[in-house]
Backbone as CSV, one residue per row, in Angstrom:
resi,resn,N_x,N_y,N_z,CA_x,CA_y,CA_z,C_x,C_y,C_z
1,UNK,0.986,-1.562,-0.243,-0.300,-0.365,-0.115,1.170,1.533,-0.130
2,UNK,0.478,1.830,-0.697,1.344,3.470,-0.603,0.391,4.404,-1.071
3,UNK,1.482,5.898,-0.595,0.163,7.934,-0.916,1.211,8.182,-1.806
4,UNK,1.481,8.563,-1.950,2.142,9.537,-2.924,1.653,10.598,-3.585
5,UNK,1.832,11.879,-2.972,1.811,13.158,-3.113,2.650,14.303,-3.719
6,UNK,2.421,14.750,-4.114,3.662,15.343,-5.200,3.126,16.554,-6.454
7,UNK,3.351,17.264,-6.041,3.132,18.477,-7.551,1.541,18.595,-7.298
8,UNK,1.087,17.889,-8.507,-0.473,18.068,-9.022,-1.448,16.074,-9.015
9,UNK,-0.299,15.590,-8.489,-0.691,14.295,-8.294,-0.617,14.047,-7.215
10,UNK,-1.693,12.690,-6.823,-1.990,12.508,-5.192,-2.866,10.620,-5.636
11,UNK,-1.387,9.613,-6.501,-1.978,8.867,-5.898,-1.971,7.188,-4.736
12,UNK,-2.344,6.595,-5.115,-2.474,5.708,-3.689,-3.232,4.568,-3.838
13,UNK,-2.406,3.070,-3.320,-3.122,1.961,-3.036,-3.665,1.983,-1.793
14,UNK,-4.896,1.691,-1.099,-5.336,1.747,-0.190,-5.676,0.576,-0.281
15,UNK,-6.898,-0.059,1.370,-6.509,-1.401,1.940,-7.625,-0.955,3.517
16,UNK,-8.889,-0.500,3.529,-9.923,-0.963,4.523,-9.381,-1.559,4.707
17,UNK,-10.119,-2.905,6.286,-10.653,-3.339,7.126,-11.671,-4.215,7.008
18,UNK,-12.176,-4.448,7.393,-13.717,-4.511,8.243,-13.749,-3.116,9.421
19,UNK,-13.705,-2.454,9.421,-14.137,-0.997,9.885,-14.984,0.113,8.846
20,UNK,-14.995,0.648,9.894,-15.190,2.013,9.098,-14.718,3.036,8.253
21,UNK,-15.544,3.525,6.452,-14.378,3.792,5.497,-13.172,4.809,6.198
22,UNK,-12.587,5.369,5.673,-12.184,6.423,6.024,-12.503,7.712,5.120
23,UNK,-11.981,8.452,5.567,-12.253,9.547,5.672,-12.794,10.567,4.986
24,UNK,-11.386,10.346,3.618,-12.048,11.167,2.805,-12.575,9.836,1.085
25,UNK,-13.255,8.865,1.798,-14.138,8.230,1.001,-15.856,8.749,0.895
26,UNK,-16.087,9.894,2.076,-17.659,10.753,2.635,-17.215,11.483,0.918
27,UNK,-19.172,11.415,1.058,-19.425,12.335,0.374,-18.617,13.659,0.019
28,UNK,-18.228,13.899,-1.662,-17.188,14.848,-1.424,-17.246,15.765,-2.846
29,UNK,-17.309,16.914,-3.736,-16.953,16.811,-5.322,-15.672,17.563,-4.948
30,UNK,-15.128,17.397,-6.044,-13.597,18.894,-5.740,-12.964,19.060,-7.845
31,UNK,-12.330,19.735,-7.688,-11.525,20.091,-9.356,-11.004,19.313,-9.316
32,UNK,-11.093,18.232,-9.310,-9.792,17.362,-10.025,-10.668,16.337,-10.171
33,UNK,-9.441,15.591,-11.546,-10.318,14.658,-11.635,-9.840,13.077,-10.791
34,UNK,-10.892,11.877,-10.604,-9.995,11.163,-9.866,-10.603,9.345,-10.466
35,UNK,-9.365,8.952,-11.372,-9.879,8.317,-10.615,-10.284,6.318,-9.758
36,UNK,-10.589,5.751,-9.466,-10.753,4.593,-8.983,-11.208,3.451,-9.543
37,UNK,-9.837,2.317,-9.547,-10.184,1.192,-9.579,-9.949,-0.044,-8.432
38,UNK,-11.446,-0.455,-8.439,-11.623,-2.038,-7.149,-11.303,-2.704,-8.471
39,UNK,-9.854,-2.910,-6.674,-9.075,-4.428,-7.261,-10.166,-5.336,-5.586
40,UNK,-11.183,-5.034,-4.375,-11.356,-6.075,-4.161,-12.665,-5.287,-3.356
41,UNK,-14.129,-5.976,-2.920,-14.415,-5.656,-1.296,-15.654,-5.846,-2.903
42,UNK,-17.053,-5.267,-1.782,-18.510,-4.729,-2.344,-18.612,-3.248,-1.877
43,UNK,-19.185,-2.956,-2.999,-19.326,-1.580,-2.589,-20.252,-0.929,-3.870
44,UNK,-21.504,0.242,-3.009,-22.398,0.695,-3.953,-21.837,1.806,-4.781
45,UNK,-21.344,2.585,-5.623,-20.969,3.971,-5.499,-22.099,4.658,-6.356
46,UNK,-21.549,5.738,-5.422,-23.310,6.888,-6.505,-22.064,7.778,-6.719
47,UNK,-22.763,8.358,-7.942,-21.063,9.818,-8.772,-22.472,10.813,-9.634
48,UNK,-22.912,11.470,-8.930,-24.340,12.631,-8.738,-25.664,11.548,-9.032
49,UNK,-26.337,11.209,-10.070,-27.776,11.069,-10.095,-27.327,9.419,-10.627
50,UNK,-26.855,8.904,-10.708,-26.507,7.466,-10.671,-25.689,6.223,-9.737
51,UNK,-25.974,5.373,-9.595,-25.596,4.828,-8.617,-25.866,2.932,-8.888
52,UNK,-23.806,2.770,-8.642,-23.208,0.975,-9.200,-22.806,0.212,-7.949
53,UNK,-23.276,-1.424,-8.425,-22.239,-1.680,-7.050,-21.089,-2.107,-8.593
54,UNK,-19.912,-1.864,-8.698,-17.887,-1.844,-8.730,-18.096,-2.935,-8.976
55,UNK,-17.644,-3.370,-9.996,-16.916,-4.868,-9.823,-15.261,-5.019,-10.537
56,UNK,-15.095,-6.087,-9.967,-13.910,-6.093,-9.591,-12.907,-5.787,-11.161
57,UNK,-11.931,-5.076,-10.962,-11.504,-4.459,-11.881,-12.085,-2.828,-13.209
58,UNK,-13.157,-2.857,-12.108,-13.818,-1.191,-13.362,-13.054,-0.675,-12.415
59,UNK,-12.437,0.350,-13.327,-12.420,1.522,-12.878,-13.608,3.136,-12.845
60,UNK,-14.500,3.602,-12.597,-14.548,4.802,-12.126,-13.825,6.121,-11.887
61,UNK,-14.545,7.441,-13.109,-13.772,8.843,-13.288,-14.791,9.184,-12.741
62,UNK,-14.374,10.229,-11.724,-15.019,10.622,-11.327,-14.638,12.642,-12.301
63,UNK,-15.381,13.702,-13.147,-14.681,14.311,-13.337,-14.977,15.102,-12.650
64,UNK,-14.115,17.148,-12.486,-14.992,17.969,-11.726,-15.573,18.126,-11.550
65,UNK,-16.052,18.134,-9.961,-17.869,19.179,-9.873,-18.615,17.929,-9.504
66,UNK,-17.798,16.745,-10.201,-18.932,15.535,-9.368,-19.210,15.072,-8.305
67,UNK,-20.359,15.317,-7.782,-20.405,15.147,-5.944,-20.527,13.019,-6.087
68,UNK,-19.677,12.463,-5.206,-19.712,10.965,-5.424,-19.275,10.449,-4.019
69,UNK,-19.609,9.564,-3.975,-19.491,9.219,-2.601,-20.338,7.054,-2.479
70,UNK,-19.301,6.673,-1.837,-19.920,5.309,-1.443,-20.558,4.632,0.050
71,UNK,-21.639,2.825,-0.435,-21.148,2.582,0.972,-20.921,1.054,0.479
72,UNK,-20.136,0.580,1.350,-19.060,0.145,1.340,-19.744,-1.190,2.649
73,UNK,-19.917,-2.590,1.895,-20.582,-3.010,2.755,-18.581,-4.108,4.076
74,UNK,-19.222,-3.697,5.218,-17.819,-3.725,6.060,-17.475,-4.770,6.288
75,UNK,-18.194,-6.235,6.204,-18.211,-7.880,6.101,-16.610,-7.522,5.464
76,UNK,-16.566,-7.409,4.231,-15.039,-7.754,3.021,-14.157,-6.594,3.366
77,UNK,-12.969,-6.472,2.720,-11.755,-5.873,2.726,-12.473,-5.135,1.804
78,UNK,-12.293,-4.234,1.363,-12.459,-2.920,0.531,-10.181,-1.937,0.600
79,UNK,-10.398,-2.790,-1.040,-9.191,-2.562,-1.291,-9.157,-1.679,-3.205
80,UNK,-8.482,-1.031,-3.662,-9.236,-0.304,-4.844,-7.456,0.639,-4.828
81,UNK,-7.330,0.902,-5.662,-6.108,1.717,-6.089,-7.021,3.147,-6.398
82,UNK,-6.357,4.910,-6.140,-7.496,5.706,-6.611,-6.378,6.825,-6.864
83,UNK,-6.174,7.019,-8.025,-5.282,7.689,-8.650,-6.072,9.967,-9.005
84,UNK,-5.363,10.877,-8.366,-6.338,12.519,-8.562,-5.261,13.284,-8.967
85,UNK,-5.103,14.291,-10.075,-4.969,14.540,-10.949,-5.936,15.937,-11.745
86,UNK,-4.871,16.752,-11.716,-5.351,17.795,-12.339,-4.996,17.733,-14.108
87,UNK,-6.487,18.804,-14.136,-6.942,18.340,-16.058,-4.900,19.422,-16.381
88,UNK,-5.036,20.429,-15.732,-3.852,20.542,-16.625,-2.738,19.587,-16.648
89,UNK,-2.115,18.676,-15.610,-1.656,17.499,-16.000,-1.254,16.226,-17.480
90,UNK,-2.674,17.454,-18.641,-3.412,16.161,-19.428,-2.996,16.795,-20.857
91,UNK,-2.356,16.970,-21.405,-2.118,17.450,-23.237,-4.318,17.821,-23.909
92,UNK,-5.083,18.662,-24.474,-5.772,18.754,-24.720,-7.152,17.830,-25.456
93,UNK,-6.720,17.188,-26.172,-7.074,15.933,-27.418,-7.073,14.367,-25.994
94,UNK,-6.381,14.730,-25.011,-5.987,13.467,-24.249,-6.881,13.873,-23.901
95,UNK,-7.694,15.265,-23.113,-8.226,15.652,-21.809,-10.136,15.816,-22.285
96,UNK,-9.912,16.143,-23.325,-10.549,16.133,-24.515,-11.545,13.899,-24.591
97,UNK,-10.672,13.406,-24.557,-11.121,12.193,-24.975,-11.648,11.458,-23.716
98,UNK,-10.863,11.637,-22.490,-11.703,11.795,-20.717,-12.612,11.800,-21.179
99,UNK,-12.762,13.082,-21.605,-14.691,13.668,-21.338,-15.598,13.348,-21.301
100,UNK,-15.366,12.657,-22.972,-16.175,11.320,-23.854,-16.573,9.885,-22.696
101,UNK,-15.323,9.177,-21.936,-15.976,8.152,-21.316,-16.735,8.370,-20.490
102,UNK,-17.297,7.202,-20.243,-18.312,6.463,-18.988,-17.556,7.123,-17.623
103,UNK,-18.816,7.234,-16.955,-18.253,7.817,-15.108,-17.647,6.089,-14.952
104,UNK,-19.609,5.064,-15.745,-18.876,4.010,-15.159,-18.444,2.272,-16.058
105,UNK,-18.001,1.913,-15.321,-17.975,0.779,-16.904,-16.468,0.615,-17.666
106,UNK,-15.684,1.996,-17.236,-14.086,1.115,-17.942,-13.849,0.463,-17.081
107,UNK,-12.794,-0.718,-18.287,-11.877,-1.420,-17.851,-10.556,-1.318,-18.554
108,UNK,-9.378,-1.484,-18.813,-8.350,-1.623,-19.881,-8.692,-3.006,-20.310
109,UNK,-7.899,-3.039,-21.504,-7.717,-3.876,-23.046,-6.649,-5.133,-22.245
110,UNK,-6.572,-4.310,-20.614,-5.383,-5.690,-20.643,-5.238,-6.220,-18.633
111,UNK,-4.939,-6.880,-18.046,-5.473,-7.201,-17.008,-4.956,-6.205,-15.919
112,UNK,-6.048,-5.334,-15.499,-6.602,-3.637,-15.013,-5.312,-4.356,-13.802
113,UNK,-5.563,-5.128,-12.914,-4.689,-5.258,-11.917,-3.147,-4.956,-12.415
114,UNK,-3.286,-5.737,-13.094,-1.532,-5.518,-13.345,-0.806,-5.160,-14.196
115,UNK,-1.526,-3.825,-14.492,-0.966,-2.657,-15.176,-1.492,-2.135,-13.839
116,UNK,-2.435,-1.799,-12.337,-2.377,-1.174,-11.447,-1.205,-0.505,-10.441
117,UNK,-0.336,-2.161,-10.885,0.482,-2.964,-10.298,2.308,-2.210,-10.137
118,UNK,1.991,-2.061,-10.963,3.120,-1.256,-11.828,3.390,-0.046,-10.896
119,UNK,2.334,0.562,-10.431,2.112,1.833,-9.107,3.459,1.501,-7.809
120,UNK,3.091,0.377,-7.615,3.927,-0.295,-6.244,5.300,-0.602,-6.659
121,UNK,5.213,-1.203,-7.819,6.522,-1.143,-8.054,7.515,-0.048,-7.808
122,UNK,6.694,0.660,-8.909,7.977,2.291,-8.528,7.682,2.686,-6.954
123,UNK,6.387,2.668,-7.069,7.044,3.452,-5.450,8.390,2.647,-4.746
124,UNK,8.398,1.377,-4.447,9.113,0.553,-3.577,10.244,0.950,-4.507
125,UNK,10.215,0.921,-5.755,12.445,1.090,-6.516,12.493,2.167,-6.079
126,UNK,12.147,3.531,-5.864,12.857,4.428,-5.879,12.416,5.351,-4.098
127,UNK,13.800,6.464,-3.598,13.966,6.600,-2.524,12.583,7.832,-2.572
128,UNK,12.973,7.959,-0.554,12.190,9.642,-0.572,12.753,10.184,-1.562
129,UNK,13.849,10.182,-1.697,14.518,11.626,-2.096,14.744,12.237,-4.119
130,UNK,13.655,10.531,-4.267,13.251,10.603,-6.312,11.903,10.636,-6.243
131,UNK,12.051,11.092,-5.529,10.739,12.015,-5.687,10.403,13.016,-6.902
132,UNK,11.106,13.566,-7.987,10.848,13.650,-9.641,10.506,12.502,-10.368
133,UNK,11.404,11.821,-10.235,11.406,10.614,-10.504,10.771,9.709,-10.558
134,UNK,9.995,9.664,-9.158,8.828,8.618,-9.299,7.221,9.156,-9.899
135,UNK,7.458,10.326,-9.755,6.567,11.908,-10.075,7.082,11.349,-12.106
136,UNK,7.588,11.419,-12.533,7.982,10.676,-13.722,7.675,9.771,-14.603
137,UNK,7.364,8.923,-13.717,6.747,7.609,-13.920,6.396,7.276,-13.909
138,UNK,5.457,7.374,-12.806,3.654,7.684,-12.789,3.067,8.604,-13.523
139,UNK,3.174,9.743,-13.576,2.496,10.386,-15.171,2.957,9.706,-15.742
140,UNK,4.088,8.771,-16.456,3.370,8.236,-17.869,2.988,7.107,-17.869
141,UNK,2.341,6.201,-16.210,1.741,5.721,-16.169,-0.285,5.618,-16.346
142,UNK,0.330,6.806,-15.266,-1.356,7.297,-15.823,-1.570,7.762,-16.860
143,UNK,-0.931,8.232,-18.325,-1.274,8.450,-19.808,-1.596,7.286,-20.526
144,UNK,-0.125,5.560,-20.173,-0.694,5.397,-20.326,-1.665,4.525,-20.337
145,UNK,-2.551,4.379,-18.709,-3.991,3.644,-18.269,-4.335,4.861,-19.205
146,UNK,-4.717,6.296,-19.376,-6.252,7.360,-20.223,-6.644,6.451,-21.494
147,UNK,-5.488,6.600,-22.236,-4.960,6.432,-23.450,-5.734,4.540,-23.550
148,UNK,-5.545,4.157,-22.817,-5.758,2.997,-23.437,-7.636,2.525,-22.279
149,UNK,-7.886,2.816,-21.745,-9.600,3.238,-21.322,-10.016,4.099,-22.756
150,UNK,-9.924,4.861,-23.288,-10.881,5.133,-23.834,-10.723,4.967,-25.458
151,UNK,-9.765,3.605,-25.861,-9.674,3.348,-27.449,-10.447,2.307,-26.964
152,UNK,-10.132,1.466,-25.628,-11.097,0.519,-25.343,-12.717,0.419,-24.983
153,UNK,-12.748,1.731,-24.691,-14.349,2.037,-24.875,-15.149,2.337,-25.769
154,UNK,-13.966,2.470,-26.412,-14.654,3.479,-28.205,-14.492,1.940,-28.905
155,UNK,-14.390,0.254,-28.525,-14.426,-0.393,-29.215,-15.475,-1.243,-28.374
156,UNK,-15.737,-1.172,-27.061,-17.048,-1.861,-26.532,-18.595,-1.628,-26.487
157,UNK,-18.942,-2.461,-25.953,-20.462,-1.603,-26.119,-20.403,-1.893,-25.090
158,UNK,-21.362,-0.403,-24.526,-21.410,-0.408,-22.957,-22.748,-1.288,-22.350
159,UNK,-23.147,-0.874,-20.903,-23.291,-2.201,-20.544,-24.445,-1.573,-19.479
160,UNK,-25.299,-2.105,-18.896,-26.335,-1.588,-18.293,-26.614,-2.036,-16.912
161,UNK,-25.223,-1.467,-15.852,-25.670,-2.348,-14.783,-25.438,-1.265,-13.203
162,UNK,-25.579,0.020,-14.239,-25.796,0.872,-12.968,-27.657,1.898,-12.913
163,UNK,-28.354,2.522,-12.219,-29.021,2.919,-11.820,-29.363,4.385,-11.773
164,UNK,-30.424,4.853,-12.775,-29.796,6.260,-12.255,-31.472,6.942,-10.897
165,UNK,-31.653,7.578,-10.946,-32.116,8.663,-10.205,-32.845,9.365,-11.110
166,UNK,-33.895,9.560,-11.911,-34.564,9.879,-12.374,-35.053,10.892,-11.965
167,UNK,-35.282,10.983,-11.384,-35.840,12.451,-9.740,-34.691,13.154,-10.564
168,UNK,-33.170,13.270,-9.140,-32.381,13.616,-9.080,-31.790,14.175,-10.263
169,UNK,-31.226,13.280,-11.081,-31.404,13.205,-12.428,-31.514,14.979,-12.920
170,UNK,-33.042,14.735,-13.223,-33.477,16.329,-13.386,-33.316,17.629,-12.986
171,UNK,-32.898,17.340,-11.624,-32.682,18.249,-10.594,-31.277,18.592,-11.173
172,UNK,-30.294,17.880,-10.825,-28.931,18.387,-11.444,-28.591,18.744,-12.753
173,UNK,-29.613,18.119,-13.393,-29.525,18.904,-15.348,-29.493,20.462,-14.679
174,UNK,-31.668,20.696,-14.002,-31.018,21.930,-14.573,-30.258,22.397,-13.777
175,UNK,-29.534,22.072,-12.814,-28.734,22.786,-12.221,-27.548,23.490,-12.732
176,UNK,-26.899,22.635,-13.375,-25.569,22.115,-14.507,-26.125,23.091,-15.398
177,UNK,-27.342,23.341,-16.361,-27.705,23.712,-17.220,-27.738,25.233,-16.877
178,UNK,-28.248,25.835,-15.663,-28.687,27.602,-15.429,-26.934,27.697,-13.910
179,UNK,-25.814,27.268,-14.411,-25.099,27.189,-12.976,-24.821,28.661,-13.272
180,UNK,-24.910,29.439,-14.042,-23.985,30.818,-14.545,-25.565,31.537,-13.301
181,UNK,-26.856,31.538,-13.585,-27.852,32.735,-12.827,-27.694,31.931,-11.211
182,UNK,-28.467,33.095,-10.845,-28.685,32.993,-9.283,-30.085,31.514,-8.983
183,UNK,-29.898,30.549,-8.399,-30.320,29.992,-8.981,-31.089,29.045,-7.358
184,UNK,-32.645,29.578,-7.934,-32.603,28.915,-5.690,-34.245,27.519,-5.435
185,UNK,-34.286,27.654,-4.415,-35.066,26.822,-4.223,-36.905,26.249,-5.387
186,UNK,-37.331,27.712,-5.070,-37.827,27.731,-5.066,-38.496,27.832,-6.655
187,UNK,-37.160,28.067,-7.850,-36.772,28.106,-9.508,-36.985,26.502,-9.168
188,UNK,-36.217,26.000,-8.673,-35.929,24.922,-9.299,-38.152,24.196,-8.712
189,UNK,-38.255,24.358,-7.523,-39.459,24.028,-7.791,-40.784,24.503,-8.371
190,UNK,-40.718,25.857,-9.501,-41.635,25.555,-10.474,-41.251,25.013,-11.795
191,UNK,-39.735,24.846,-11.489,-39.316,23.968,-12.603,-39.635,22.608,-12.955
192,UNK,-39.918,22.197,-11.415,-40.366,20.901,-11.170,-41.468,19.739,-11.606
193,UNK,-42.383,20.698,-10.458,-43.715,20.922,-10.368,-43.570,20.187,-9.100
194,UNK,-43.080,20.390,-7.940,-43.029,19.199,-6.762,-42.207,20.716,-5.313
195,UNK,-42.679,20.185,-4.807,-42.880,21.119,-3.204,-41.300,20.939,-2.696
196,UNK,-41.099,22.284,-2.134,-39.620,22.587,-1.540,-39.410,21.595,0.097
197,UNK,-40.615,21.322,0.613,-39.915,20.411,1.541,-39.640,18.628,0.645
198,UNK,-40.373,18.842,0.023,-40.240,16.967,-0.922,-39.204,17.426,-2.258
199,UNK,-38.846,18.448,-2.729,-37.574,18.149,-3.122,-35.878,18.124,-1.650
200,UNK,-36.633,18.972,-0.979,-34.902,19.324,-0.620,-34.717,17.435,0.347
201,UNK,-36.219,17.216,0.637,-35.863,16.188,1.108,-35.622,14.936,0.832
202,UNK,-35.911,14.568,-0.562,-35.327,13.651,-1.530,-33.432,14.024,-1.194
203,UNK,-33.477,14.735,-2.169,-32.187,15.287,-2.272,-31.184,15.051,-1.597
204,UNK,-31.273,14.792,-0.491,-30.329,14.650,0.975,-30.420,13.797,1.409
205,UNK,-30.884,13.042,0.917,-31.955,11.146,0.883,-30.639,10.707,0.291
206,UNK,-31.536,11.150,-0.635,-30.079,10.692,-1.848,-29.165,10.621,-2.076
207,UNK,-28.679,12.047,-2.430,-26.993,12.292,-2.374,-26.694,13.140,-0.918
208,UNK,-27.043,13.187,0.148,-25.992,12.970,1.268,-25.656,14.568,1.858
209,UNK,-26.102,15.804,0.823,-26.471,16.754,0.593,-26.870,17.866,0.933
210,UNK,-27.218,19.242,1.153,-28.372,20.061,1.257,-28.399,20.034,-0.252
211,UNK,-29.123,20.860,-1.220,-29.327,21.155,-1.830,-28.862,22.815,-3.098
212,UNK,-29.174,23.840,-1.706,-27.647,24.938,-1.882,-26.860,24.124,-1.229
213,UNK,-26.363,23.925,-0.869,-24.295,23.367,-0.286,-23.964,22.703,-1.968
214,UNK,-24.599,21.555,-2.695,-24.755,21.335,-3.129,-24.184,22.493,-4.609
215,UNK,-25.456,23.118,-4.564,-25.207,24.713,-5.962,-24.520,25.480,-5.279
216,UNK,-23.872,25.485,-3.974,-22.674,26.571,-3.869,-21.461,25.490,-4.872
217,UNK,-20.596,24.686,-4.284,-19.433,24.688,-4.672,-19.707,23.584,-6.527
218,UNK,-21.164,23.698,-6.878,-21.056,23.204,-8.368,-20.563,24.987,-8.575
219,UNK,-21.168,26.049,-8.077,-20.621,26.909,-8.630,-19.568,27.331,-8.739
220,UNK,-18.619,26.926,-7.540,-17.267,27.154,-6.966,-16.084,26.752,-7.417
221,UNK,-17.190,25.544,-8.013,-15.537,24.684,-8.449,-15.430,25.072,-10.472
222,UNK,-16.973,25.962,-10.570,-17.328,26.020,-12.060,-15.913,27.962,-13.030
223,UNK,-16.404,28.166,-11.270,-15.305,29.699,-11.803,-14.484,28.796,-11.202
224,UNK,-13.521,29.196,-10.766,-12.102,27.500,-10.637,-11.640,27.980,-11.418
225,UNK,-12.059,26.549,-11.661,-12.274,26.699,-13.821,-11.310,27.809,-15.000
226,UNK,-12.392,28.550,-14.329,-12.636,29.759,-15.084,-11.459,30.987,-15.161
227,UNK,-11.325,31.061,-13.570,-10.355,31.399,-13.593,-9.115,30.445,-13.231
228,UNK,-9.302,29.255,-13.326,-7.197,29.358,-13.612,-7.239,29.592,-15.848
229,UNK,-8.301,29.393,-16.115,-8.027,29.283,-17.410,-7.235,31.516,-17.936
230,UNK,-7.281,32.177,-16.688,-7.688,33.493,-16.856,-8.035,34.125,-17.655
231,UNK,-8.922,33.951,-18.143,-9.470,34.702,-19.319,-10.458,36.101,-18.966
232,UNK,-10.977,35.965,-17.356,-11.216,37.391,-17.121,-11.447,37.576,-15.729
233,UNK,-11.512,39.023,-15.498,-11.032,38.952,-13.492,-12.088,38.558,-12.914
234,UNK,-11.265,38.022,-11.882,-11.568,36.915,-11.313,-12.995,38.133,-10.899
235,UNK,-13.142,39.285,-9.920,-14.270,39.539,-9.721,-15.350,39.984,-10.652
236,UNK,-15.078,39.920,-11.552,-15.782,39.283,-13.123,-16.318,38.078,-12.744
237,UNK,-15.817,37.807,-12.365,-16.032,35.622,-12.715,-16.308,35.497,-11.485
238,UNK,-16.444,35.657,-10.558,-17.277,35.960,-9.133,-18.721,36.192,-9.096
239,UNK,-19.904,37.583,-10.348,-20.104,37.950,-10.353,-21.060,37.715,-11.831
240,UNK,-20.448,36.885,-12.479,-20.749,35.714,-13.376,-21.322,35.292,-12.897
241,UNK,-20.977,34.293,-11.637,-21.678,33.182,-11.443,-22.506,33.524,-10.561
242,UNK,-23.386,34.385,-9.845,-24.764,34.525,-8.904,-23.948,35.103,-7.625
243,UNK,-22.498,35.468,-7.470,-21.764,36.159,-6.096,-21.878,37.445,-6.552
244,UNK,-23.347,37.973,-5.147,-23.099,39.630,-5.556,-22.404,40.443,-4.214
245,UNK,-21.882,39.627,-3.523,-20.649,39.711,-2.529,-19.806,39.320,-3.091
246,UNK,-18.222,40.031,-3.025,-16.881,39.466,-3.582,-16.599,38.579,-2.578
247,UNK,-16.865,39.549,-1.381,-16.612,38.247,0.176,-17.219,36.945,0.127
248,UNK,-18.068,36.399,0.004,-18.801,35.686,0.321,-18.139,34.440,-1.106
249,UNK,-18.256,35.822,-2.263,-17.519,34.235,-3.347,-16.276,34.265,-3.086
250,UNK,-15.109,34.543,-2.239,-13.992,34.707,-1.330,-13.837,34.072,-0.533
251,UNK,-15.089,33.478,0.669,-14.712,33.167,1.852,-14.935,30.816,1.427
252,UNK,-16.260,31.093,0.477,-16.024,30.608,0.127,-15.667,29.432,-1.078
253,UNK,-14.984,30.051,-1.992,-13.672,29.359,-2.566,-12.783,29.119,-2.174
254,UNK,-11.652,29.965,-0.310,-10.684,29.013,0.145,-11.876,27.844,1.169
255,UNK,-12.996,27.890,0.848,-13.107,26.515,1.825,-13.627,24.984,0.865
256,UNK,-13.572,25.690,-0.669,-13.709,24.254,-1.598,-12.527,24.299,-1.839
257,UNK,-12.212,25.398,-2.219,-10.350,25.022,-3.962,-9.835,25.193,-2.668
258,UNK,-9.805,25.739,-1.085,-8.941,25.428,-0.556,-7.139,26.409,0.004
259,UNK,-7.660,27.043,-0.838,-6.494,28.473,-1.468,-6.836,29.695,-2.473
260,UNK,-6.816,30.901,-2.165,-7.720,32.259,-2.178,-7.138,31.996,-4.132
261,UNK,-8.556,32.541,-4.690,-8.065,32.881,-6.491,-6.784,32.897,-7.070
262,UNK,-6.634,32.816,-7.305,-5.361,32.424,-8.640,-4.779,34.172,-8.178
263,UNK,-5.480,35.307,-8.372,-4.899,36.948,-8.915,-5.252,37.332,-7.364
264,UNK,-6.070,36.626,-6.654,-5.384,36.926,-5.348,-3.823,36.074,-4.509
265,UNK,-3.673,35.395,-5.006,-2.854,34.897,-4.272,-1.046,36.339,-3.793
266,UNK,-1.033,36.117,-2.699,0.435,36.761,-2.622,1.695,35.633,-3.224
């Protein structure tokens, strides 16, 4: 088992025993990509409105802004590889291919376990002083995996092992389509013709988070992407995503992204 964190990379091979899942496995969303390859265990994973029991060797792809969490069968060990990385690490053409891949059901055209096992070899064969060497070798292996995923998915037929919550999908679809607007619960109720209490309770029950918190995180992560692209001033981007007070945007940005907006760094 290992956990290698360096620059924009956070790669790990994790094993949880018959105990509560690790903290980083709880519901969350973030501004980077995350790949999870299941080695062993029984887990039902939810990403946005879709839930699926993962199969051994399956690769799950979480994109920036995807709310995700899992329910683990605590009677069996839970082993997986988790690869977290920034979009900035990938060439544009590969990033576009990755975004075309489905969330669930991805596999490699070769033995998934053996390919991912190379991460363990890289980590164990390099000393602590060789972080740059580890980074380069792991980065190359990441590119190899991503290329293989999109090529293999182009050839295979999709499966239907996932279950999509149509009601939640309508809500998240409306939010994503109107992310730059000031979204209120009243507007969502008017659009979907359900009461505020029903929408709030169903959303919290299914996605384990309040709907207005979900909207806030979505807005901040979308704004963060534009800030990193550097096309507009930060204050203008904050206003574009419905934050009337920059101080509110700034405070939430630090809480969700982990640091001030790029233009506000010293």
